[in-house]
N, C-alpha and C positions, 0 to 999 in steps of 0.2 A: 638438423631440421627439428622443429618443435613437434612433439608427439602429444596429441590431445587424448587424455584418458578420462572417461566419464564414470562417475559414481552415482548409484541410486541411493537416495535417502528417503526417510518417511514412507517406507514400504513401496518405494518406486514412485511416489507422488511428487518428489523433488529431485531434480538432477543437478549434479555439480560437475562442471568440466572446466578446462582451461583452453579455450579456442585459440589463443595466441599467448606467447610468452608474456608473463606479467599481468594477464587478464583472467580473472575467475568469473564464471557465469553460473548463476542459479536459475533453473527453469522450473516453474510450477507445472506439474502434469497431473491434473485431476479432471480429465475431460468429461466424465460422467456427471460432474457437478459444475461444469463450466469453470474449472480451476478454482472452485471455492476454497477458502482457507480454513483448514481444520487444525485440531491440536497437533497431530504429527507434523504437518507441514510447517506450522508456525514454530514449533519447538526446534525443528531441524534448521530453519532459517536462522533463528537466534543462536543456536549452538554452533552452526557452521561458520557464520560470520565472526563470532567471537573466537572460534578456533583459528581462523585465518589471521585475525588481528593479533592474537597472542603468539602465534608461531613465528613471528618476524619473517614471514615468507616474502618471496619476491613479488607478490601480487601488489600492483599499484593502481588497479581499477577493478571494481566489482560491478558486474552487469546482473540485473535481475529482470527476468522475462517470463513469458508463459509459452506453453506449447499448444498445438491443435487450434491455432487461430484465435486464441483468447489470452488475455493477461490474467484477470481474475474477476469473478462475479462477487467477491467480497466474503463476508463471514459465512461459514457453513452452519447456519442455524435453522434452515427451513424445515428439517425433519425431526427436530427435537420434540419429544412428546410434551403435551401441555403440562403434565404433572411435574416434569423436570425442567421446564423451559426457563424459569427465572434463574435458577441456580446455574444450570449448564451454559446458558447463553451469556450470562454475566461473567462466568468464570473464563469462558473462551476469550472474550473481548478484553477483560480486565487484566489477564495475566499473559498467556502466550502471545497474543497479538501485540500487547504493549512491549513485551520483551523483544519481539522480532523488530518492531519499529525502532526501539532504542538501540538495538544492536546495529542496525543499518546507520542510524545517525551517529553512532560512536565509531564506526569504521574510519580509520584515520586517513584514508585516501579517497579519491572521488568514487562515487557510486552513480550508476547510470541505469535507469529503468527503460527497457525497450518494450513497447506496447504493441503487440501484433494484432490485437483485437479489442473488443469492448472491455472497459476498465471501470468497474462499478463499486460503489460503497467502500468497504474496507480495502478492496483492491486498489482503489484510487488513492486512499491514504498511504498504503504501502508504497505505491509509486512516488507519492509526494515526499516520502521520507528519504528518497534518493536525491542526490545533488542535481542531477539533470534527467530529463525525460525526452525520449524520441518515440513518436507514434506513427503507426501506419496510416496512410491516407484512407479515408472512408470509415474509420472507427468512431465510436461514441464513448463519451465519458459521462458518468452520472453519479448522483448522490441521492438515494431514495429514502432517507429517514422520514421525511414528511409523509411518504406514502405507506410507511410501515409502522408508524406510531413510536418511533425510537427517538429518545433524546440523546444526541451524539456526545461523545466524550469532549470535555472542554479542552483537553490537550490536543485532540484531533482537530477541533475547530480552530485552535490557535495556529496550527500548521497551515490551514487554508487562509486564515487572515494574513499571516506572514507572506504567503505566496501570491495571493490574488486580491487582497484588500477586503474591506468590510462589505462594500456594495455588491461585489460579485459573489462573496461568500453567502450573503443573504439570498441572492438570487438562486444560487446552486442548492442551498439547503431548504429554504422556505418554500420554494416552488417545486422541489424535488426534480430539479432540472436534469435532463440528459442533453449534452451539448456535443456538437460535431468537433472533429479534430481541428478544423480551421479556427473555430471559436476558442477552443482550448489553447491554441497557439497565441491568439490575440490576447487572451486573459493571462497568459504566463503559466498555465497548468502544464504545458509541454514547451520544450525549447526548439524542437525541430520536427518536421514531418518528412517521411520517406514513403515511396511507393511500396506496396506490400511485398513485391518480389525483390526489393532491394533493402528491406528493413534490416536484415541480418548483416549484410555487408556494410551498410551505413552505420549501424551500431558498432561494429567492430572497428571501423575506421575512426569513429569518434572516441571509442575506448582506447584505441592505440595512441591517439593524440594525447588523451588525458594521462595515460600511463607513461608516456614518454617525457613528460615535463619533470622538473626538479622535485624529487620526493619531499625534501625539506620544505620547499615553497608550497607544494600541494597540501601537505599535512598542516603546515602553519596557517595558511590562508583559510583552509576549511575550519580550523579551530577558531580563528578570529571571527569569521562570519557567524559561526554558531553562537559565540559569546555575545556578539552584538545583537543578534536576534533575541537572545534571552535576557538582555540587559534591563528590560522594563521592570524587573523585580517579580518576586513570587506573589501569588494570591494570598490574602489573609487566610488563616487556617479555617475560620468559620465559613468564608465564602467558598473555599475549595471543597469543604465538606458538603455544603449546600449543593454544589454542582454535581458532586459524586452521587448524592442522594437523589437528585433529579433523574440522573441516568438509571440508577438502580430501580427507581419506581417505574420507569418505562418498561423494564424487563418484566415487572410484576403485573403490568396492566393487561386488561383484556384487549385493548385496542392494538397493542403490538402483535398479539397472536392473530387478531383479525387481519391486520395489515399484511402479515406474512402469508396467511392463507389466501387472501384476496390477490396478492401479487402472484402466488404460485398458480392460482386458478384463473388468472387473467380476467378479473371482474372488478367492478368498483367496490371499495371497502364500505362496510357498514359500521361507522364509528359510534362508540358508546360513551366516549369521554370518561372512561374508567379503566 
């Protein structure tokens, strides 16, 4: 009989277990902040996924999920003091978040995001970095940069363009849309919907199916898909630098601070265009 042993990572804000043989599961547990992603959580995701990959373990499917009825509310930047905001917010998103995303994308076998609750901002991109997504009925998914004054990462936007196309990416980002899970299924943001009380069992059933297929085929096909998605070529260096600077400038702006405050205070923002 398979014995499931759980490990606490990131000061208990990330759980690692093996619910079935060949399946590893990472669960975000930061309920006080709606499972927002902070440095310890992101560092632990990147390190743990890399560790599993390098260990040549029998893990053939990796599940990423959240606890307490939530997947993730995105980046944990709401309480950064104004004086430190630009440096700390940019550092969080540019480094540990990118490393966590890249670790998930580099994992050689299928990855599956299970969304038990609302999945917002960076949390949605984290889910999109997984190969497949299954969400609970009744949840919402959203991208609030337009409401916060944030210019989103061009690499992050590329993932949405690849997944749902230009028209729907524009609708999601330029309108600051929150969409229901049925719309997310129609768009291709999720692959399946399950009832809330069957999400875990449905997730493990799908993970077991993924883990049960030929490892060489799973690993090879995942690599080919990734190569094809990235075959359009790299951005010219000057264009990439321009896009990086646009994002960096948004962290330095008054409007992003105002957007964060207005969002937290549930009021309309007062934009200054600076």
